[in-house]
C-alpha positions, 0 to 999 in steps of 0.5 A: 527405516524412516531415515533410509527413506528420507535419504533415498527421497533426497537422492532422487530430489537431488537428481531432479534438481540437477536435471532442471535448467536454471530458469526452471529452478528459479521458477520452482524456488519462487513458487515454493516460497510463495506457497509457504514451503520454505524448506524446499524453497531453501533447497532449490535456491541453494542448488540454483546458486551452486549453478549460478553464484552471480545470479543477483535476482536469485540472491535477493529472493533467497535473502528474503526467503531467509528472512521469512525463515528467521535466519536473519544472520544469513539473510544479512550476510547475503544482503550486505554482499548485494549492497556492496555491488552498487550496480545491482543494489535496488530498493528491495535489497535495502528493504530486506536488510532493513527488515532483518535489522528491525527483527533483531532490534539493530535500530541504529544500524537500520537508520543508517541503512535508510539514510544511505538508501535515500541517497541512492533512491531519494524518491523511494516511497518504499524506503520512507515507509520502512523508515517510518516503521522503524520510527514506530518501533522506536516510539518516535510517532512524530518522525514516523508520520513525517516519513509517511508524508515524505513518501507520499510527496515524492512517490505518490503511487506507493499505497502503503504510505497512504494506508498508514498515514490515514490510520495515524490521522484517524488516531489523532482525530484529523478527519480531513486527511483520514478521508483524503488519504483513505480514499486514495488508498482504496483506489490504489489498493481496491480489493484487499482486507485492508481495503474493507478496513479503510472503507469503515474508517473513511465512513466514520470520518465522513460522519464526523466531518459532516457534523463537526466540520473537522473540528479536530483540526485547528490548523487547516491549510488553504487546500483543506479550507477550500475543500471543506467550505465546498463540501459543507456540513450536514446533520442528516443520517448518512446513506450511500445515496445521500453521500453520493448526492453530497459528493456529486454536488462537491465535485460539480462545485469544485470544477464549476468554480475552477478551484481545480486550477488552484488545486489540481488533484487527481482524486477529484479528477477521477471523481468527476470522470465517474460522474460524467460516465454515470458510475459515481453512484456505483462507486459510492455504493462500493465505497460506503454501501456495505459499511453503512447497511449490508442489507440495503446494499444488497437491495441496491446491487440486485436492482442495479446489476448493470451499473454494478457490473460496469463499475466493477469491470472499470475498477478491476481493469484500470490502474489509478495513477497519481502525479507528483506536484499535487501534494498539499499536506504542508 
C-alpha cells in the first residue's frame, strides 16, 4: 500500500515538474537545496537538465548539490565536463571539484587543479583559500599561511583568508596581525557566528599587545613598527571606553603625523571616518563591549540608544571595500 502511494505521488510530482517552465524549475531546485531538501532538489535538477542539458549554471549547482549529498563521483564527472569548456569554467567550478577531491583524499590531483585554476584566475582569493585548506589537510601549515597571505594580497575583499590568517597568527602568538586581520574580517563579515568568535580573539590580542608590545613577534617590518610605536603600551584594565580612547588617539596621531602617506591603509581610513562622524565610540562598543562585559555593554546601549542605532544602520547599510596595493605583510 505504501509503495503504491509513493508511486502515485511520484507520478503527480512528475506532472507538476513537466508543467513548470525551466526558469521556475531552476528556482525550485536551488530553493530546495538551500533548505537542505537534497533528495527533492536532486529530482528537480534532473528534470531541469533533461529540458536544458546545456544549462551550465544549473550543471554547476547540481555538481555542488551532489557534493553535499556526498555523491563525489557524479559531482566530479559533471565538474570535469564543465572544466573542459574553458569558456564557462569559473572559480566556483574549480572550487567544487577541489572540494570533491579533498573529500576523497585525492590531494595530488587537487593540488594540480589549483595550479591550473590560478593560471586562469591569478587573482582569486577563493582558489588561494581552498589551496591553503588542502595544505592544512597535508599538514603543511607553512604553505597554508603563504596561500592565505597571497589570497589577501591579490584579492583583498575575500573575507575567508583574513579569518583563517588571523586564527593562524593567534595560534603562533603574532598579536599584531591577529588584530589587523581580525578587524578587517569583522568589517567584511559583520554579523555571523564567526564575527562573534573573532571579536573575542581581537580583544585577547589587544590585551597582550598593549601590555607586551607584541613580544611574540621579533621580526616586525616598517609598517608593524610604525603602527605599534604610534599605538604605544598600557598597563590599565581594558574597557570598551578605554579602548576607544586609545584607538582614537592612535588614529589622530597617525593622520596628524602623515603616516598614512607612507602607509595608506583602508582600515585606518575607515576608523578616521567613524571618528569624524561621531560613531567611533559605538563601533568600539560593538567590537569590544559584549566581549569585555555584557552587563556594562547593556548599560551603554540602553543609555546611548541613538548612537547605537545610528551605527547599526551604517554598519548594515554599507559595503566595506579594500583596495589592492595596501599589503604590508612582507
